[in-house]
N, C-alpha and C positions, 0 to 999 in steps of 0.2 A: 705469178709474183706475190698475188694477193693470199693464195694458199699457204706458200711459204711462211709469209709473214703472220698468218694466223696461226700455223703450227708453231712457229719460234714463241709467239706469244703463249700459247697454252703452256709450252714447255717451260717458259719463265715463270708462269704463275705457279705450276706444280713445284717448281723448283723453290720458289719463295714460301710456299704453304708449307714444304716438307721442312723448310730450314726453321719455321715458326712451331713446328712439332718438337723441335730437337731441344733437349736441355745442354746447354753449354757450360763448361768448366771455365770461369774466369780467372779464378785465383785459387793458389794453395801453396804452403811453403814446402810441402813434402808430397810427391807423389810416387806411389809403388803399385807396378801393374803386376797382376796374376792372372791365372786362367783357371778357372773351376767348371768342371763338367763340359770342357770345350768352349766354356764362354769367357770372355775377358771382362775382369772388373778391376777397377783402380781404386786402391785405397788412398784416400788425400786427407792430409791433416795440416791443421794450422792456418788459422784466417781463411777457411775456405770460402768461396763465393760462386754460386751458380746463378745462370740467368736463363729465362725462357720468355721472349716477348717483354711485357712489363712487370714481370715477376722477378724478384731477385731473392735467392736463399741464402743466409749466412749461417755457418756453423762452426763447431772445432775440429769437428772429423767426420768423414762420409765415405761410403763405399759407393762408387758411381759404375752404374752398369750401362754402358753405351749402346749395347745392343738392345736392351729392353728399355732403354730410354727412363730410366728410374734412379733414384736416389735414396739411400738410407744414410740419415743424417743423425749425429750424436752432438751431446753436449749442449752449450749455449745456442739454441736455434732461433734464428729470427727470419720471417719471409716479410717481404715488403712487395705489397701488390699495388702498382700504380701510385698514386699520391693520397690514397685514403685508408688503406688497409695495411695494418701492422699486427703480424701473430709471433708469438714467442712460444717455445716448448722446450722440453729436454729431449724428445726423439721425435723423428718424421721418417716417414715412408712417403716418397714423392713418385707418382706415376705420371711421367711427362707426356703420355700418349692420351691419356684420360684427362690429363690437368687437374688432378685430385691430390690433395695433400692430406696425409694421415698422422695427425698429430698427437701424441700421448706424452701424459705427464705434465703438470704445471702449466696448462696451456692457458695463454692469455691472448684473446682475438679481440683487436680494437679497430673500429671504424672511426676514422678521425671525426671529432665534434659530435659524434651521434652515441655511440655505446660501447662497452667493453664486455666480453663474454669471458667468464673463468669456468674451467673444466678440466679434466684428466683425460678425456677421449673426445676428440674433434676431428670430424671428416671435413675439409674444405673442397668444394667443388667448384674450381674457378669457372668452368664453362658456364655453369648454371647460376655462379655467383651466390652459392649457398652453402651456409656453415652448419654442420648437423653435429649436435652432441648427445651423448648417452652416458648412463652412470653419473648423474649429477651434473647440473651447470648451473651458473648464477650470471644473469645480465644485469649491469650496474649502468646508470646513466645519472644526469645531475638532478634527476627527479624521482625515480624509481629504482628498486632493486628486486629482480625477480628471480626465483631458483624454481627448478624443477627436476624431476628425474631424467628427462629428456627432452629435446626439442630441436628447433633449428632456426636460422636466421637468414631470412632473404635480403640480401644487400641492395639489390636493385629496388625492393619495395619499401625497404627499412621496417620490414615487418617480421617480428620474432614470434614463432608460435612454440608454447610451452604444454608438454603433457605430463600427467603423473605427479600428484602430490605438488600441485604448483602453489607457491606462496609469493605474493607481491606486496611489497612495503614501501610506503612513502611517509612524508612527516605527518599525514591526515590518517591514513586508512592502512589496514591490513586486510589482504585478499587471499583466499584460501578456494581451491578448486581442482578439478580433474584437467581441465583444457581452458588455457587463455591464449589469447594474441595480443601484441603490443607494438604499437606503431612507434620506433624510436625517434622520428622526427616530430610528430605531432604531440607524443606522449599520450596518447589515447590507448586505453586498455579495453580490449573487446571479450565480451563473456560468451564462451561456445557451450558452456555446460553449466549445471548448478554450481553457484559461486556464493560463497559466504564473505561479506564485507563488513568490518568491525572498524570503527574510527575511535579517536584518542578520547571523545565525550561519552564513549559507552554505547553509540548508536550502532544497530546491527541491520544489516539487510541481506536478503535471500534472493538471488536471481537466477534466471534461466538464460536470458539472452539479452543483448543490447551492448552498449559502450560506456566508459567511464573516462571523460576527460580531465585528465590529472593537471593541466595547467589551468583551465577554466574552472575547474572543479564541478562541471555538470555532467549529468548522466542521462541517457536516452535508454531504458530498459524494458524488457518485455517479460511478463509472466513473473513477478515477484512480489516481496514486500519488505517494506522499510520501518525500523524499529526504534525508538528512542526510549529511555528509562519511563517516559510517561504515555507515550503514544505509539501505536504500530499501524502503519499503513500499508494497504494491500491492492494490487489491481492488475489486470492484463497488461497494463503499460505504464511505466513510471517516469516522469522526468523529475530529476533532481537538481538543484542547484545550491551548493554548500557555501558559496559565496553570499547570495542574497538568503540564504537560509528558508529557500522556498521550495516545497516538494508536492508535486501534483501525479495524480493517480487517474488512469481512466479505464473504464469498463470493469463491471463488478467491483467496484471500490468498496472496501471495508476498512473503516476508521475506528479504531480501538483506542478509549481513554481508560488507561489501567486504575487511576486512582478513582474514578467516578464510576467504575464498574459498567460502562456504557459503550455500546458498538452503534456506529452509525454506516448506514448501506446506502449506495447510489450508484449511479452511472459516471459520473465525474466528481472529482473533489481535489483539494489542496491543503496542505497544511503549512502555515506560514509561521514559522518559530519566531522571527524577529518580532512580529506583531501579536504572536500568542493566540492565533486564530486560526480555526480550520472551517472548511465548508465543503459540504457534499450535496450535490443536486441531481434532477434526473431519476425520478422514482425512487427517491430517497426516504428513509426511515431510520429511527433510532430503537433500539433495545437496551433498556435498563434494568438489570436484573436486580431484584431486591434479596434481602437477607432468606426472605421465605420463599425464593425461586419464584413468586409472582411477578413476572416481568411486565415493564410498562413498554409499550411500542407507540411510536409517534411518527405519522408519516406526514410528508409535506412536499411541495416542489423543491424546495431549498432547507436545508438545516445548516445551522452556523453555530459552533462550539467556541466560546470566548474563553481563553485561560487568564488568570492574572495571579501574582502574588498577594493581592488582595482579594480575601474571599468574598467581597461583597460585589466584586467586578466579575467574578465568574458566572457564566450564563449559558444556557442553549437556547437560540432562537429558530423558529419553525415559521414559514411565512409561505401563505397562498395554499389552499386547499388542505389545511391541517384535520388530520385524523388522529384520534388517540384510542387504545384499545388496552384495558387492564381488566382482570377478572370482576373487579367491583366498579370499574368506572369505563365509560366510552364517551366520546366527545368529538366534536367538529368545530370549526372556527375558520377564520381567513388567516390568522397568525396566533403565534404563541411565545412565551417566553416563560423559560424555567430557570429559577435562581436558586442555585444550591445552598447559598447561605441562610436563605429563611425557608427553604423546602417547599417552595410555592409554584405553582403553575398559574400563569397569567393568560387568559384567553382573550381575543379581541377579534371584532369583524363577524358579527352575527353567530355568537357562540351558543351551543346547545351541548348539553352533558346528560349522561344517563347514568344513574345508579340503581340497579336493581329494577324496581319498576316505576321509577320516578324519572320525569324529565324536567330539566332547568333549562331557562333561558334567561337573558338579560343583554344589557347593553356591553356589559364586560363582566367576566366570571374570574375569580382566582379560586384555587384549590391549595389547601395547606396539608401538607402529607407529613405527620409524624409516625415514627417508628416504622415506615414504609406502609402506611395504613392512611386513608382519607381521614382527617380530622375536622376541618371545616370547609364549607363552600361558601365563598362570599358573592353575591350577587347584586350590582349597582347599577341603577335606572332600568326601569320596565322589567323588573324581576319577575319570573313566573315560574311556579312549581305546578306539574300536573302528573296524575297517575291514571291508569285505566283500573277499574275493578273488574270482578268477575263476570259483570253482566254488562261489559264494554261501557260503562259509564265514566265519564272524565271528572275525577276530583281536581278542583284547580285552586290554587292560592296565588295571588299577586299584590305587589306593592313597590313602592320605590325603591327600596332597599331591604334585602333578605340576608340572612346567614342561616345555613343548614349545619347542624351539630350531628356529627355520625358517632356511632356505637358500634365497633367493629365494621361489618361492611354493610350496615343499615342505616338509614336516617332514624336518628333519635328525636329530635324536635326542630322545629323551624321558627326562628325569630323574625317578623315582619315589622319594619320601621317606616312608617309613612304610607298613607293611601292604601292601606290594606284592604284586600277582598278575598272572600273564599266561598266556594261551592263544594260541597260533599254529600254524598248521598249514604242515606241510613238503610241498611240492609239487613233482613231478617231470614234467618234460615229457619225453614219449615221441615218437619220431619214426619213421616207417615209410615206406620208398620203394616206391610202387605205380606201376609202369611209368614214365611221365615226371613224376610229381607226389610229393611229399612230404607225407604226412599227420601232422599234429600232434596229440597229445592230451595233456592235464594230468591227472595223478592224485594222490590224496592217500596220500602215503607214510607219514603219522603225524602226531600233534597233540603239540606240546609244552606242558607245564604246569609253570610255575614259580611257586613261592611264597618271597618273600624280602623282607626288610624293606625295602631299598634296592636299585634297579637302575637300569641305563641301556638303552635300547632304542633300536638304530641303525636308521635308516630308509635306503631307497634307492629313489628314483624315487617317494616317498611310501609304499612299503611297508616293513613289517619287514624288516629285512635280519639282524641277530643281537642278542644280549642279552649285557650285562655283568652279573653278579650280586655283591652285597655284604652281609655279614653272614650267614652261615649259610644258604645258599640250599637249597631242597628241589625239585629238579627231576625231572620223569619224561617219559618218551616214550611214548605210547601209540599202537601199531599200528592202522591201520584197523579191522580185525575186532574191536577190543577197545572201540572207542568206543561209548559208551553216550550219549543225549541230554542227560541230566542233568550229564554231565561236560563237556559242551562249552560251557556258559554259566557265566559266573562271575555271582555274586550280585549284583543290580542293574542288570544289563545290560538294555538297552531299545533296539532298533534304531528310529531315528525319522527314516529317510530321508523318509517321506510328510510330515513336517512341515518339510522344508526349503525354505526362501523361494527364490524367484526373483526377476528384476527385475520381472516383472509382478504379483506379489503384495505387492511393497515400494513400488512407485512407483503409488500407488492412483487417481491423477487425471491427466488429460490437460491439459496447458496449451497 
């Protein structure tokens, strides 16, 4: 008894499945039967309706091949699939066995409250629930319009994939790519190949991978760059927020300020458009290219660029472990400020600068740059200038305040204001003719030591040439045999040549 019942159930199940596979003619005003090549085909005309499971096909006329379980429909074709999909077209070939609709000319595929697809060539696979188009298509929803040469729409996943000459347009952006994907429910666009994004404000982005949420206007992108009329931001990973106007980059960050001809490099950074501020940190350095191609490099733990419509407020900030390098200027400090309005670099926190053979230190130092060259260096509180001569003697100048004036790349003279002291060595060059050659030797003839409140030290070829004294000078000349070590060093002197940066210690990352 159990075997009979089981057999009956299997037959009933097979019968139901077979019935589900068959396309049925539900309605037609006229039916004309004919036989072609031994196969019956019915020509149905007028308000024609076919059904198969949850799918209903409407058309003006059709050829119904019952044996092949297929329909060729013409006229005003409309397919209703369940309660969410409606498709219209001018021509249709429907394979009831495979459950695939081949729609042609003026095809409109609509998924309720999600998206509408327009094309002239569409294959709709009802089993896989995928609509595939070729020879141009356009997907439209409440937020975006996407066009491409070919693509497909996965109804189960609400995911549309676009291929070849892809263009996506919304109120804010226009995207161009070879490959994109779009989730029609969440309104998220996925980048699958090199993609160009342009917005209405003139900003441009070039990305390789990632996504853009068109509802929240945020992006998470891999390997790309983002560009505005003033700035360009590049990194391995980009996080963009158009609502907050906050744009972050991670990994090999490059931030370019076009107006200032300045590029900032680092491991991590962001551009805050609303507050007009950029910040880069992690092995950070900046390169500012001058008109003469003599680049100024500045490295620090953190670099901050502040923009403003007020030129007085524009500045570059560098803090912690600051190093600078230029062909005619090197330096170290804890922090630095560069103000574009007065072309001045301000150094704080144990600053030390080197120009040619001269070392300068003070509690704070500022460097005025005119016409891309050093014009003046201001040293305030505990100011000190030192240099080494050819015999490794240290010429020294100290005072409460100093100003070093430059002629091209060399110090021309130094003005000392308050508590001035100076030590410099007098050298003599001796020449002796030996056979056909001349032997030259340099000797110390003595050391000049001057104490004077105010003084002017004149330089020639970067070396001390002579000194002018003001206000009760106390000067002495000490011959070599009377020199004692404690008399050759001014209080506060420290020779720091080992700390002097070079280009390699400032440019910390290869790009």
